[in-house]
All heavy atoms as atom14 arrays in JSON, in Angstrom:
{
  "sequence": "MPIILDETFAYFDKERLENVLEFLSHEYANKQILILTCTNREEEALKNKHISYNKIAL",
  "atom14_mask": [
    [1, 1, 1, 1, 1, 1, 1, 1, 0, 0, 0, 0, 0, 0],
    [1, 1, 1, 1, 1, 1, 1, 0, 0, 0, 0, 0, 0, 0],
    [1, 1, 1, 1, 1, 1, 1, 1, 0, 0, 0, 0, 0, 0],
    [1, 1, 1, 1, 1, 1, 1, 1, 0, 0, 0, 0, 0, 0],
    [1, 1, 1, 1, 1, 1, 1, 1, 0, 0, 0, 0, 0, 0],
    [1, 1, 1, 1, 1, 1, 1, 1, 0, 0, 0, 0, 0, 0],
    [1, 1, 1, 1, 1, 1, 1, 1, 1, 0, 0, 0, 0, 0],
    [1, 1, 1, 1, 1, 1, 1, 0, 0, 0, 0, 0, 0, 0],
    [1, 1, 1, 1, 1, 1, 1, 1, 1, 1, 1, 0, 0, 0],
    [1, 1, 1, 1, 1, 0, 0, 0, 0, 0, 0, 0, 0, 0],
    [1, 1, 1, 1, 1, 1, 1, 1, 1, 1, 1, 1, 0, 0],
    [1, 1, 1, 1, 1, 1, 1, 1, 1, 1, 1, 0, 0, 0],
    [1, 1, 1, 1, 1, 1, 1, 1, 0, 0, 0, 0, 0, 0],
    [1, 1, 1, 1, 1, 1, 1, 1, 1, 0, 0, 0, 0, 0],
    [1, 1, 1, 1, 1, 1, 1, 1, 1, 0, 0, 0, 0, 0],
    [1, 1, 1, 1, 1, 1, 1, 1, 1, 1, 1, 0, 0, 0],
    [1, 1, 1, 1, 1, 1, 1, 1, 0, 0, 0, 0, 0, 0],
    [1, 1, 1, 1, 1, 1, 1, 1, 1, 0, 0, 0, 0, 0],
    [1, 1, 1, 1, 1, 1, 1, 1, 0, 0, 0, 0, 0, 0],
    [1, 1, 1, 1, 1, 1, 1, 0, 0, 0, 0, 0, 0, 0],
    [1, 1, 1, 1, 1, 1, 1, 1, 0, 0, 0, 0, 0, 0],
    [1, 1, 1, 1, 1, 1, 1, 1, 1, 0, 0, 0, 0, 0],
    [1, 1, 1, 1, 1, 1, 1, 1, 1, 1, 1, 0, 0, 0],
    [1, 1, 1, 1, 1, 1, 1, 1, 0, 0, 0, 0, 0, 0],
    [1, 1, 1, 1, 1, 1, 0, 0, 0, 0, 0, 0, 0, 0],
    [1, 1, 1, 1, 1, 1, 1, 1, 1, 1, 0, 0, 0, 0],
    [1, 1, 1, 1, 1, 1, 1, 1, 1, 0, 0, 0, 0, 0],
    [1, 1, 1, 1, 1, 1, 1, 1, 1, 1, 1, 1, 0, 0],
    [1, 1, 1, 1, 1, 0, 0, 0, 0, 0, 0, 0, 0, 0],
    [1, 1, 1, 1, 1, 1, 1, 1, 0, 0, 0, 0, 0, 0],
    [1, 1, 1, 1, 1, 1, 1, 1, 1, 0, 0, 0, 0, 0],
    [1, 1, 1, 1, 1, 1, 1, 1, 1, 0, 0, 0, 0, 0],
    [1, 1, 1, 1, 1, 1, 1, 1, 0, 0, 0, 0, 0, 0],
    [1, 1, 1, 1, 1, 1, 1, 1, 0, 0, 0, 0, 0, 0],
    [1, 1, 1, 1, 1, 1, 1, 1, 0, 0, 0, 0, 0, 0],
    [1, 1, 1, 1, 1, 1, 1, 1, 0, 0, 0, 0, 0, 0],
    [1, 1, 1, 1, 1, 1, 1, 0, 0, 0, 0, 0, 0, 0],
    [1, 1, 1, 1, 1, 1, 0, 0, 0, 0, 0, 0, 0, 0],
    [1, 1, 1, 1, 1, 1, 1, 0, 0, 0, 0, 0, 0, 0],
    [1, 1, 1, 1, 1, 1, 1, 1, 0, 0, 0, 0, 0, 0],
    [1, 1, 1, 1, 1, 1, 1, 1, 1, 1, 1, 0, 0, 0],
    [1, 1, 1, 1, 1, 1, 1, 1, 1, 0, 0, 0, 0, 0],
    [1, 1, 1, 1, 1, 1, 1, 1, 1, 0, 0, 0, 0, 0],
    [1, 1, 1, 1, 1, 1, 1, 1, 1, 0, 0, 0, 0, 0],
    [1, 1, 1, 1, 1, 0, 0, 0, 0, 0, 0, 0, 0, 0],
    [1, 1, 1, 1, 1, 1, 1, 1, 0, 0, 0, 0, 0, 0],
    [1, 1, 1, 1, 1, 1, 1, 1, 1, 0, 0, 0, 0, 0],
    [1, 1, 1, 1, 1, 1, 1, 1, 0, 0, 0, 0, 0, 0],
    [1, 1, 1, 1, 1, 1, 1, 1, 1, 0, 0, 0, 0, 0],
    [1, 1, 1, 1, 1, 1, 1, 1, 1, 1, 0, 0, 0, 0],
    [1, 1, 1, 1, 1, 1, 1, 1, 0, 0, 0, 0, 0, 0],
    [1, 1, 1, 1, 1, 1, 0, 0, 0, 0, 0, 0, 0, 0],
    [1, 1, 1, 1, 1, 1, 1, 1, 1, 1, 1, 1, 0, 0],
    [1, 1, 1, 1, 1, 1, 1, 1, 0, 0, 0, 0, 0, 0],
    [1, 1, 1, 1, 1, 1, 1, 1, 1, 0, 0, 0, 0, 0],
    [1, 1, 1, 1, 1, 1, 1, 1, 0, 0, 0, 0, 0, 0],
    [1, 1, 1, 1, 1, 0, 0, 0, 0, 0, 0, 0, 0, 0],
    [1, 1, 1, 1, 1, 1, 1, 1, 0, 0, 0, 0, 0, 0]
  ],
  "atom14_positions": [
    [[156.0, 92.48, 268.2], [156.05, 93.67, 267.35], [155.94, 94.83, 268.35], [155.18, 94.87, 269.21], [154.82, 93.63, 266.48], [154.64, 94.78, 265.57], [153.67, 94.14, 264.08], [154.81, 94.65, 262.83], [0.0, 0.0, 0.0], [0.0, 0.0, 0.0], [0.0, 0.0, 0.0], [0.0, 0.0, 0.0], [0.0, 0.0, 0.0], [0.0, 0.0, 0.0]],
    [[156.81, 95.96, 268.09], [156.85, 97.11, 268.94], [155.58, 98.02, 268.78], [154.94, 97.94, 267.71], [158.1, 97.73, 268.65], [158.3, 97.48, 267.15], [157.76, 95.98, 267.05], [0.0, 0.0, 0.0], [0.0, 0.0, 0.0], [0.0, 0.0, 0.0], [0.0, 0.0, 0.0], [0.0, 0.0, 0.0], [0.0, 0.0, 0.0], [0.0, 0.0, 0.0]],
    [[155.43, 98.8, 269.73], [154.35, 99.83, 269.69], [155.15, 101.12, 269.29], [156.13, 101.45, 270.05], [153.54, 100.06, 271.02], [152.85, 98.71, 271.29], [152.67, 101.11, 270.93], [152.23, 98.73, 272.69], [0.0, 0.0, 0.0], [0.0, 0.0, 0.0], [0.0, 0.0, 0.0], [0.0, 0.0, 0.0], [0.0, 0.0, 0.0], [0.0, 0.0, 0.0]],
    [[154.79, 101.82, 268.24], [155.42, 103.05, 267.87], [154.5, 104.18, 267.93], [153.41, 104.16, 267.37], [155.85, 102.82, 266.45], [156.93, 101.68, 266.25], [156.64, 104.27, 265.95], [157.32, 101.3, 264.85], [0.0, 0.0, 0.0], [0.0, 0.0, 0.0], [0.0, 0.0, 0.0], [0.0, 0.0, 0.0], [0.0, 0.0, 0.0], [0.0, 0.0, 0.0]],
    [[154.82, 105.23, 268.75], [154.02, 106.35, 269.0], [154.85, 107.65, 268.51], [155.96, 107.94, 269.1], [153.79, 106.5, 270.53], [153.1, 105.27, 271.09], [153.01, 105.34, 272.61], [151.58, 105.16, 270.54], [0.0, 0.0, 0.0], [0.0, 0.0, 0.0], [0.0, 0.0, 0.0], [0.0, 0.0, 0.0], [0.0, 0.0, 0.0], [0.0, 0.0, 0.0]],
    [[154.33, 108.35, 267.54], [155.08, 109.49, 267.03], [154.28, 110.81, 267.37], [153.28, 111.07, 266.86], [155.18, 109.33, 265.53], [156.06, 110.49, 264.85], [156.58, 111.27, 265.55], [155.96, 110.51, 263.58], [0.0, 0.0, 0.0], [0.0, 0.0, 0.0], [0.0, 0.0, 0.0], [0.0, 0.0, 0.0], [0.0, 0.0, 0.0], [0.0, 0.0, 0.0]],
    [[154.75, 111.52, 268.32], [154.18, 112.73, 268.72], [152.72, 112.55, 269.27], [151.9, 113.49, 269.13], [154.25, 113.9, 267.75], [155.57, 114.39, 267.44], [156.22, 115.18, 268.7], [155.52, 115.55, 269.61], [157.52, 115.29, 268.56], [0.0, 0.0, 0.0], [0.0, 0.0, 0.0], [0.0, 0.0, 0.0], [0.0, 0.0, 0.0], [0.0, 0.0, 0.0]],
    [[152.4, 111.45, 269.74], [151.08, 111.02, 270.17], [150.59, 111.83, 271.34], [149.41, 112.17, 271.39], [151.06, 109.5, 270.68], [151.56, 108.76, 269.52], [149.71, 109.07, 270.93], [0.0, 0.0, 0.0], [0.0, 0.0, 0.0], [0.0, 0.0, 0.0], [0.0, 0.0, 0.0], [0.0, 0.0, 0.0], [0.0, 0.0, 0.0], [0.0, 0.0, 0.0]],
    [[151.56, 112.31, 272.09], [151.06, 113.02, 273.4], [151.28, 114.58, 273.35], [151.3, 115.25, 274.44], [151.85, 112.42, 274.6], [151.81, 110.95, 274.64], [152.99, 110.27, 274.52], [150.62, 110.26, 274.74], [153.07, 108.9, 274.65], [150.68, 108.84, 274.77], [151.86, 108.16, 274.67], [0.0, 0.0, 0.0], [0.0, 0.0, 0.0], [0.0, 0.0, 0.0]],
    [[151.39, 115.08, 272.1], [151.65, 116.48, 271.96], [150.6, 117.42, 272.67], [151.05, 118.53, 273.18], [151.74, 116.86, 270.5], [0.0, 0.0, 0.0], [0.0, 0.0, 0.0], [0.0, 0.0, 0.0], [0.0, 0.0, 0.0], [0.0, 0.0, 0.0], [0.0, 0.0, 0.0], [0.0, 0.0, 0.0], [0.0, 0.0, 0.0], [0.0, 0.0, 0.0]],
    [[149.36, 117.04, 272.74], [148.36, 117.88, 273.33], [147.89, 117.46, 274.72], [147.02, 118.01, 275.21], [147.16, 118.02, 272.36], [147.53, 118.7, 271.0], [147.7, 117.91, 269.92], [147.84, 120.07, 270.93], [148.04, 118.53, 268.73], [148.23, 120.66, 269.8], [148.32, 119.92, 268.65], [148.61, 120.47, 267.51], [0.0, 0.0, 0.0], [0.0, 0.0, 0.0]],
    [[148.66, 116.59, 275.23], [148.33, 116.0, 276.67], [148.78, 117.0, 277.63], [149.97, 117.58, 277.51], [148.85, 114.71, 276.98], [148.14, 113.55, 276.26], [147.4, 113.7, 275.13], [148.16, 112.24, 276.83], [146.8, 112.64, 274.54], [147.56, 111.26, 276.34], [146.78, 111.36, 275.18], [0.0, 0.0, 0.0], [0.0, 0.0, 0.0], [0.0, 0.0, 0.0]],
    [[148.04, 117.23, 278.73], [148.68, 118.0, 279.91], [149.63, 117.08, 280.63], [149.63, 115.9, 280.35], [147.57, 118.7, 280.75], [146.62, 117.64, 281.38], [147.08, 116.46, 281.54], [145.53, 118.01, 281.57], [0.0, 0.0, 0.0], [0.0, 0.0, 0.0], [0.0, 0.0, 0.0], [0.0, 0.0, 0.0], [0.0, 0.0, 0.0], [0.0, 0.0, 0.0]],
    [[150.27, 117.69, 281.62], [151.36, 116.9, 282.4], [150.72, 115.69, 283.13], [151.32, 114.57, 283.08], [152.02, 117.79, 283.36], [153.01, 117.12, 284.16], [153.73, 118.04, 285.15], [154.66, 117.31, 286.07], [155.29, 118.11, 287.16], [0.0, 0.0, 0.0], [0.0, 0.0, 0.0], [0.0, 0.0, 0.0], [0.0, 0.0, 0.0], [0.0, 0.0, 0.0]],
    [[149.54, 115.95, 283.72], [148.93, 114.84, 284.53], [148.51, 113.65, 283.57], [148.65, 112.5, 283.89], [147.74, 115.37, 285.3], [147.04, 114.34, 286.07], [145.86, 114.86, 286.91], [145.55, 116.1, 286.85], [145.23, 114.05, 287.5], [0.0, 0.0, 0.0], [0.0, 0.0, 0.0], [0.0, 0.0, 0.0], [0.0, 0.0, 0.0], [0.0, 0.0, 0.0]],
    [[147.79, 113.99, 282.54], [147.35, 113.06, 281.49], [148.61, 112.25, 280.89], [148.51, 111.0, 280.73], [146.58, 113.66, 280.45], [145.88, 112.69, 279.57], [144.91, 113.42, 278.7], [143.86, 113.78, 279.53], [142.84, 114.58, 279.17], [142.74, 115.03, 277.84], [141.85, 115.04, 280.07], [0.0, 0.0, 0.0], [0.0, 0.0, 0.0], [0.0, 0.0, 0.0]],
    [[149.65, 113.01, 280.61], [150.79, 112.33, 280.03], [151.47, 111.29, 280.95], [151.75, 110.24, 280.57], [151.84, 113.42, 279.67], [153.25, 113.01, 279.21], [153.1, 112.16, 277.98], [154.18, 114.15, 278.96], [0.0, 0.0, 0.0], [0.0, 0.0, 0.0], [0.0, 0.0, 0.0], [0.0, 0.0, 0.0], [0.0, 0.0, 0.0], [0.0, 0.0, 0.0]],
    [[151.62, 111.81, 282.2], [152.15, 110.85, 283.28], [151.25, 109.54, 283.44], [151.8, 108.45, 283.58], [152.35, 111.6, 284.62], [153.53, 112.55, 284.59], [153.75, 113.14, 285.82], [152.91, 113.01, 286.81], [154.71, 113.96, 285.93], [0.0, 0.0, 0.0], [0.0, 0.0, 0.0], [0.0, 0.0, 0.0], [0.0, 0.0, 0.0], [0.0, 0.0, 0.0]],
    [[149.98, 109.81, 283.46], [149.02, 108.71, 283.61], [149.03, 107.68, 282.47], [149.0, 106.46, 282.69], [147.58, 109.23, 283.8], [147.34, 109.9, 285.09], [148.11, 109.64, 286.08], [146.39, 110.7, 285.15], [0.0, 0.0, 0.0], [0.0, 0.0, 0.0], [0.0, 0.0, 0.0], [0.0, 0.0, 0.0], [0.0, 0.0, 0.0], [0.0, 0.0, 0.0]],
    [[149.15, 108.26, 281.24], [149.11, 107.27, 280.04], [150.46, 106.58, 279.95], [150.54, 105.34, 279.67], [148.84, 108.0, 278.75], [150.01, 108.9, 278.28], [148.49, 107.02, 277.73], [0.0, 0.0, 0.0], [0.0, 0.0, 0.0], [0.0, 0.0, 0.0], [0.0, 0.0, 0.0], [0.0, 0.0, 0.0], [0.0, 0.0, 0.0], [0.0, 0.0, 0.0]],
    [[151.67, 107.21, 280.35], [152.91, 106.53, 280.28], [152.95, 105.45, 281.42], [153.52, 104.42, 281.24], [154.02, 107.46, 280.52], [154.25, 108.42, 279.3], [155.31, 109.53, 279.63], [154.59, 107.71, 278.05], [0.0, 0.0, 0.0], [0.0, 0.0, 0.0], [0.0, 0.0, 0.0], [0.0, 0.0, 0.0], [0.0, 0.0, 0.0], [0.0, 0.0, 0.0]],
    [[152.33, 105.76, 282.54], [152.29, 104.67, 283.64], [151.44, 103.56, 283.19], [151.77, 102.39, 283.35], [151.68, 105.37, 284.94], [151.79, 104.46, 286.16], [151.56, 105.25, 287.39], [150.65, 106.1, 287.41], [152.15, 104.93, 288.45], [0.0, 0.0, 0.0], [0.0, 0.0, 0.0], [0.0, 0.0, 0.0], [0.0, 0.0, 0.0], [0.0, 0.0, 0.0]],
    [[150.32, 103.92, 282.6], [149.45, 102.79, 281.98], [150.34, 101.91, 281.07], [150.1, 100.68, 281.13], [148.21, 103.36, 281.37], [147.31, 102.42, 280.61], [146.49, 101.58, 281.3], [147.49, 102.31, 279.27], [145.77, 100.72, 280.65], [146.72, 101.35, 278.57], [145.82, 100.58, 279.21], [0.0, 0.0, 0.0], [0.0, 0.0, 0.0], [0.0, 0.0, 0.0]],
    [[150.85, 102.54, 280.08], [151.61, 101.79, 279.08], [152.65, 100.98, 279.62], [152.96, 99.87, 279.26], [152.19, 102.72, 278.03], [151.25, 103.36, 277.07], [151.89, 104.53, 276.33], [150.55, 102.49, 276.19], [0.0, 0.0, 0.0], [0.0, 0.0, 0.0], [0.0, 0.0, 0.0], [0.0, 0.0, 0.0], [0.0, 0.0, 0.0], [0.0, 0.0, 0.0]],
    [[153.35, 101.46, 280.68], [154.46, 100.67, 281.29], [154.0, 99.39, 282.02], [154.65, 98.55, 282.1], [155.26, 101.58, 282.21], [154.6, 101.93, 283.37], [0.0, 0.0, 0.0], [0.0, 0.0, 0.0], [0.0, 0.0, 0.0], [0.0, 0.0, 0.0], [0.0, 0.0, 0.0], [0.0, 0.0, 0.0], [0.0, 0.0, 0.0], [0.0, 0.0, 0.0]],
    [[152.74, 99.47, 282.62], [152.12, 98.4, 283.24], [151.52, 97.46, 282.33], [151.73, 96.21, 282.3], [151.1, 98.77, 284.36], [151.8, 99.49, 285.49], [152.65, 98.92, 286.43], [151.79, 100.77, 285.82], [153.08, 99.72, 287.24], [152.51, 100.94, 286.94], [0.0, 0.0, 0.0], [0.0, 0.0, 0.0], [0.0, 0.0, 0.0], [0.0, 0.0, 0.0]],
    [[150.75, 97.89, 281.39], [149.89, 96.93, 280.5], [150.71, 96.4, 279.38], [150.39, 95.38, 278.94], [148.84, 97.85, 279.88], [147.73, 98.22, 280.85], [146.98, 97.11, 281.41], [146.63, 96.11, 280.79], [146.86, 97.11, 282.7], [0.0, 0.0, 0.0], [0.0, 0.0, 0.0], [0.0, 0.0, 0.0], [0.0, 0.0, 0.0], [0.0, 0.0, 0.0]],
    [[151.78, 97.06, 278.97], [152.69, 96.54, 277.96], [154.08, 96.32, 278.43], [154.99, 96.64, 277.73], [152.66, 97.43, 276.68], [151.18, 97.63, 276.22], [150.39, 98.71, 276.52], [150.71, 96.58, 275.4], [149.09, 98.81, 276.05], [149.4, 96.71, 274.82], [148.59, 97.86, 275.22], [147.33, 97.95, 274.71], [0.0, 0.0, 0.0], [0.0, 0.0, 0.0]],
    [[154.25, 95.89, 279.63], [155.59, 95.69, 280.24], [156.44, 94.71, 279.45], [157.72, 94.87, 279.46], [155.4, 95.15, 281.71], [0.0, 0.0, 0.0], [0.0, 0.0, 0.0], [0.0, 0.0, 0.0], [0.0, 0.0, 0.0], [0.0, 0.0, 0.0], [0.0, 0.0, 0.0], [0.0, 0.0, 0.0], [0.0, 0.0, 0.0], [0.0, 0.0, 0.0]],
    [[155.82, 93.81, 278.69], [156.63, 92.89, 277.95], [156.71, 93.26, 276.45], [157.16, 92.39, 275.58], [156.03, 91.4, 278.04], [156.05, 90.94, 279.5], [157.05, 91.21, 280.19], [155.01, 90.25, 279.93], [0.0, 0.0, 0.0], [0.0, 0.0, 0.0], [0.0, 0.0, 0.0], [0.0, 0.0, 0.0], [0.0, 0.0, 0.0], [0.0, 0.0, 0.0]],
    [[156.35, 94.4, 276.1], [156.43, 94.84, 274.71], [157.4, 95.96, 274.69], [157.66, 96.77, 275.61], [155.03, 95.49, 274.29], [154.05, 94.44, 274.17], [154.07, 93.71, 272.89], [152.79, 92.82, 272.8], [152.81, 92.08, 271.62], [0.0, 0.0, 0.0], [0.0, 0.0, 0.0], [0.0, 0.0, 0.0], [0.0, 0.0, 0.0], [0.0, 0.0, 0.0]],
    [[157.99, 96.23, 273.45], [158.85, 97.38, 273.26], [158.01, 98.5, 272.8], [157.23, 98.41, 271.83], [159.89, 97.07, 272.17], [160.87, 98.12, 271.87], [161.89, 97.75, 270.85], [161.55, 97.02, 269.94], [163.13, 98.24, 270.95], [0.0, 0.0, 0.0], [0.0, 0.0, 0.0], [0.0, 0.0, 0.0], [0.0, 0.0, 0.0], [0.0, 0.0, 0.0]],
    [[158.15, 99.67, 273.45], [157.4, 100.95, 273.1], [158.38, 101.99, 272.62], [159.22, 102.3, 273.35], [156.54, 101.41, 274.23], [155.59, 100.33, 274.74], [155.74, 102.66, 273.86], [154.86, 100.69, 275.96], [0.0, 0.0, 0.0], [0.0, 0.0, 0.0], [0.0, 0.0, 0.0], [0.0, 0.0, 0.0], [0.0, 0.0, 0.0], [0.0, 0.0, 0.0]],
    [[158.23, 102.52, 271.4], [159.07, 103.5, 270.81], [158.22, 104.84, 270.86], [157.16, 104.89, 270.23], [159.54, 103.21, 269.39], [160.28, 101.86, 269.23], [160.52, 101.62, 267.75], [161.46, 101.85, 270.03], [0.0, 0.0, 0.0], [0.0, 0.0, 0.0], [0.0, 0.0, 0.0], [0.0, 0.0, 0.0], [0.0, 0.0, 0.0], [0.0, 0.0, 0.0]],
    [[158.83, 105.8, 271.6], [158.14, 107.07, 271.65], [158.98, 108.12, 270.89], [160.18, 108.38, 271.34], [157.95, 107.53, 273.07], [156.98, 106.51, 273.8], [157.26, 108.92, 273.07], [156.8, 106.86, 275.33], [0.0, 0.0, 0.0], [0.0, 0.0, 0.0], [0.0, 0.0, 0.0], [0.0, 0.0, 0.0], [0.0, 0.0, 0.0], [0.0, 0.0, 0.0]],
    [[158.5, 108.62, 269.82], [159.19, 109.61, 269.01], [158.64, 111.02, 269.33], [157.45, 111.17, 269.26], [158.99, 109.33, 267.51], [159.38, 107.89, 267.02], [159.03, 107.67, 265.57], [160.87, 107.62, 267.27], [0.0, 0.0, 0.0], [0.0, 0.0, 0.0], [0.0, 0.0, 0.0], [0.0, 0.0, 0.0], [0.0, 0.0, 0.0], [0.0, 0.0, 0.0]],
    [[159.54, 111.9, 269.77], [159.05, 113.26, 270.12], [160.31, 114.24, 269.92], [161.36, 113.93, 269.86], [158.69, 113.26, 271.59], [158.2, 114.51, 271.96], [159.75, 112.8, 272.57], [0.0, 0.0, 0.0], [0.0, 0.0, 0.0], [0.0, 0.0, 0.0], [0.0, 0.0, 0.0], [0.0, 0.0, 0.0], [0.0, 0.0, 0.0], [0.0, 0.0, 0.0]],
    [[159.9, 115.49, 269.85], [160.84, 116.66, 269.68], [161.05, 117.37, 271.01], [161.64, 118.44, 271.06], [160.51, 117.42, 268.49], [159.01, 118.35, 268.64], [0.0, 0.0, 0.0], [0.0, 0.0, 0.0], [0.0, 0.0, 0.0], [0.0, 0.0, 0.0], [0.0, 0.0, 0.0], [0.0, 0.0, 0.0], [0.0, 0.0, 0.0], [0.0, 0.0, 0.0]],
    [[160.39, 116.93, 272.03], [160.41, 117.6, 273.32], [160.93, 116.75, 274.37], [161.1, 115.52, 274.25], [158.94, 118.12, 273.78], [158.21, 116.91, 274.07], [158.34, 118.94, 272.62], [0.0, 0.0, 0.0], [0.0, 0.0, 0.0], [0.0, 0.0, 0.0], [0.0, 0.0, 0.0], [0.0, 0.0, 0.0], [0.0, 0.0, 0.0], [0.0, 0.0, 0.0]],
    [[161.06, 117.23, 275.6], [161.64, 116.48, 276.75], [160.51, 116.14, 277.72], [160.75, 115.55, 278.72], [162.71, 117.26, 277.43], [163.92, 117.39, 276.67], [164.27, 116.59, 275.93], [164.57, 118.55, 276.91], [0.0, 0.0, 0.0], [0.0, 0.0, 0.0], [0.0, 0.0, 0.0], [0.0, 0.0, 0.0], [0.0, 0.0, 0.0], [0.0, 0.0, 0.0]],
    [[159.2, 116.42, 277.37], [158.17, 116.34, 278.35], [157.97, 114.74, 278.65], [157.8, 114.42, 279.84], [156.87, 116.73, 277.65], [156.72, 118.24, 277.5], [155.45, 118.65, 276.8], [154.29, 118.24, 277.65], [153.34, 117.5, 277.29], [153.22, 117.07, 275.98], [152.31, 117.29, 278.13], [0.0, 0.0, 0.0], [0.0, 0.0, 0.0], [0.0, 0.0, 0.0]],
    [[158.06, 113.91, 277.67], [157.95, 112.49, 277.99], [159.05, 111.97, 278.85], [158.84, 111.16, 279.83], [157.93, 111.75, 276.72], [156.65, 111.88, 275.79], [156.58, 113.13, 275.01], [157.51, 113.93, 275.06], [155.63, 113.3, 274.32], [0.0, 0.0, 0.0], [0.0, 0.0, 0.0], [0.0, 0.0, 0.0], [0.0, 0.0, 0.0], [0.0, 0.0, 0.0]],
    [[160.26, 112.32, 278.62], [161.35, 111.99, 279.51], [161.16, 112.43, 280.94], [161.45, 111.64, 281.87], [162.81, 112.54, 278.94], [163.86, 112.05, 279.71], [165.14, 112.57, 279.07], [165.22, 113.38, 278.25], [166.32, 112.07, 279.57], [0.0, 0.0, 0.0], [0.0, 0.0, 0.0], [0.0, 0.0, 0.0], [0.0, 0.0, 0.0], [0.0, 0.0, 0.0]],
    [[160.75, 113.65, 281.03], [160.48, 114.14, 282.41], [159.44, 113.44, 283.08], [159.49, 113.1, 284.34], [160.1, 115.68, 282.38], [161.31, 116.59, 281.96], [160.92, 118.01, 281.61], [159.7, 118.42, 281.89], [161.75, 118.71, 281.17], [0.0, 0.0, 0.0], [0.0, 0.0, 0.0], [0.0, 0.0, 0.0], [0.0, 0.0, 0.0], [0.0, 0.0, 0.0]],
    [[158.32, 113.09, 282.35], [157.23, 112.34, 282.97], [157.72, 110.89, 283.37], [157.3, 110.41, 284.43], [156.08, 112.21, 281.98], [0.0, 0.0, 0.0], [0.0, 0.0, 0.0], [0.0, 0.0, 0.0], [0.0, 0.0, 0.0], [0.0, 0.0, 0.0], [0.0, 0.0, 0.0], [0.0, 0.0, 0.0], [0.0, 0.0, 0.0], [0.0, 0.0, 0.0]],
    [[158.48, 110.16, 282.49], [159.07, 108.92, 282.91], [159.82, 109.03, 284.11], [159.74, 108.16, 284.99], [159.91, 108.47, 281.76], [158.99, 108.06, 280.47], [159.93, 107.86, 279.26], [158.13, 106.81, 280.7], [0.0, 0.0, 0.0], [0.0, 0.0, 0.0], [0.0, 0.0, 0.0], [0.0, 0.0, 0.0], [0.0, 0.0, 0.0], [0.0, 0.0, 0.0]],
    [[160.71, 110.03, 284.24], [161.45, 110.22, 285.44], [160.65, 110.41, 286.71], [160.87, 109.88, 287.69], [162.5, 111.37, 285.3], [163.61, 111.13, 284.39], [164.5, 112.35, 284.27], [165.68, 112.08, 283.27], [166.53, 113.28, 283.11], [0.0, 0.0, 0.0], [0.0, 0.0, 0.0], [0.0, 0.0, 0.0], [0.0, 0.0, 0.0], [0.0, 0.0, 0.0]],
    [[159.62, 111.23, 286.51], [158.79, 111.64, 287.68], [157.97, 110.3, 288.22], [157.77, 110.2, 289.37], [157.72, 112.6, 287.27], [158.31, 113.95, 287.11], [159.36, 114.32, 287.64], [157.54, 114.88, 286.51], [0.0, 0.0, 0.0], [0.0, 0.0, 0.0], [0.0, 0.0, 0.0], [0.0, 0.0, 0.0], [0.0, 0.0, 0.0], [0.0, 0.0, 0.0]],
    [[157.72, 109.43, 287.24], [156.92, 108.24, 287.65], [157.9, 106.98, 287.9], [157.39, 105.89, 288.2], [155.92, 107.79, 286.56], [154.82, 108.79, 286.44], [153.95, 108.62, 287.71], [152.7, 109.4, 287.61], [151.76, 109.19, 288.77], [0.0, 0.0, 0.0], [0.0, 0.0, 0.0], [0.0, 0.0, 0.0], [0.0, 0.0, 0.0], [0.0, 0.0, 0.0]],
    [[159.22, 107.25, 287.86], [160.15, 106.26, 288.11], [160.0, 105.08, 287.07], [160.12, 103.9, 287.55], [160.25, 105.78, 289.52], [160.4, 106.94, 290.49], [161.51, 107.59, 290.66], [159.4, 107.48, 291.31], [161.47, 108.56, 291.47], [160.16, 108.58, 292.0], [0.0, 0.0, 0.0], [0.0, 0.0, 0.0], [0.0, 0.0, 0.0], [0.0, 0.0, 0.0]],
    [[159.76, 105.32, 285.9], [159.58, 104.34, 284.89], [160.88, 104.24, 284.12], [161.41, 105.19, 283.65], [158.45, 104.7, 283.9], [157.14, 104.78, 284.63], [158.36, 103.65, 282.78], [155.98, 105.4, 283.87], [0.0, 0.0, 0.0], [0.0, 0.0, 0.0], [0.0, 0.0, 0.0], [0.0, 0.0, 0.0], [0.0, 0.0, 0.0], [0.0, 0.0, 0.0]],
    [[161.45, 102.99, 284.03], [162.71, 102.9, 283.27], [162.51, 103.04, 281.8], [161.57, 102.65, 281.28], [163.31, 101.53, 283.66], [162.59, 100.41, 283.16], [0.0, 0.0, 0.0], [0.0, 0.0, 0.0], [0.0, 0.0, 0.0], [0.0, 0.0, 0.0], [0.0, 0.0, 0.0], [0.0, 0.0, 0.0], [0.0, 0.0, 0.0], [0.0, 0.0, 0.0]],
    [[163.57, 103.57, 281.23], [163.51, 103.79, 279.7], [164.92, 103.85, 279.21], [165.89, 104.05, 279.94], [162.74, 105.04, 279.41], [163.36, 106.27, 279.86], [164.23, 107.06, 279.09], [163.21, 106.63, 281.14], [164.89, 108.15, 279.51], [163.73, 107.85, 281.69], [164.62, 108.62, 280.85], [165.24, 109.73, 281.24], [0.0, 0.0, 0.0], [0.0, 0.0, 0.0]],
    [[165.06, 103.69, 277.9], [166.35, 104.06, 277.2], [166.17, 105.11, 276.18], [165.21, 104.96, 275.46], [166.84, 102.72, 276.47], [167.11, 101.6, 277.39], [167.87, 101.77, 278.37], [166.58, 100.41, 277.17], [0.0, 0.0, 0.0], [0.0, 0.0, 0.0], [0.0, 0.0, 0.0], [0.0, 0.0, 0.0], [0.0, 0.0, 0.0], [0.0, 0.0, 0.0]],
    [[167.02, 106.1, 276.23], [166.82, 107.21, 275.37], [167.87, 107.15, 274.24], [169.06, 106.87, 274.5], [167.05, 108.51, 276.13], [166.95, 109.75, 275.32], [167.19, 111.06, 276.12], [167.16, 112.27, 275.29], [167.45, 113.43, 276.05], [0.0, 0.0, 0.0], [0.0, 0.0, 0.0], [0.0, 0.0, 0.0], [0.0, 0.0, 0.0], [0.0, 0.0, 0.0]],
    [[167.4, 107.34, 273.08], [168.35, 107.39, 271.88], [168.04, 108.78, 271.19], [166.89, 109.02, 270.78], [168.06, 106.32, 270.86], [168.27, 105.05, 271.54], [168.86, 106.48, 269.65], [167.91, 103.73, 270.74], [0.0, 0.0, 0.0], [0.0, 0.0, 0.0], [0.0, 0.0, 0.0], [0.0, 0.0, 0.0], [0.0, 0.0, 0.0], [0.0, 0.0, 0.0]],
    [[169.06, 109.63, 271.26], [168.86, 110.93, 270.64], [169.44, 110.91, 269.22], [170.48, 110.42, 268.99], [169.62, 111.95, 271.38], [0.0, 0.0, 0.0], [0.0, 0.0, 0.0], [0.0, 0.0, 0.0], [0.0, 0.0, 0.0], [0.0, 0.0, 0.0], [0.0, 0.0, 0.0], [0.0, 0.0, 0.0], [0.0, 0.0, 0.0], [0.0, 0.0, 0.0]],
    [[168.64, 111.47, 268.32], [169.09, 111.42, 266.91], [169.42, 112.82, 266.48], [168.97, 113.79, 266.87], [167.94, 110.91, 265.98], [167.46, 109.43, 266.24], [166.28, 109.13, 265.38], [168.57, 108.56, 266.08], [0.0, 0.0, 0.0], [0.0, 0.0, 0.0], [0.0, 0.0, 0.0], [0.0, 0.0, 0.0], [0.0, 0.0, 0.0], [0.0, 0.0, 0.0]]
  ]
}
């Protein structure tokens, strides 16, 4: 079952956002995580931490 996060990190600062995405990528490496957002912050944080992801723009 996937983990679905909808605007969960809206009030996180850059450091906290990068830390939580890194944590999720390690702890849930075998799970699908869907991050729904209207900003590019999460994508930038994933790139900064070299975390692989697939982006689907709607």
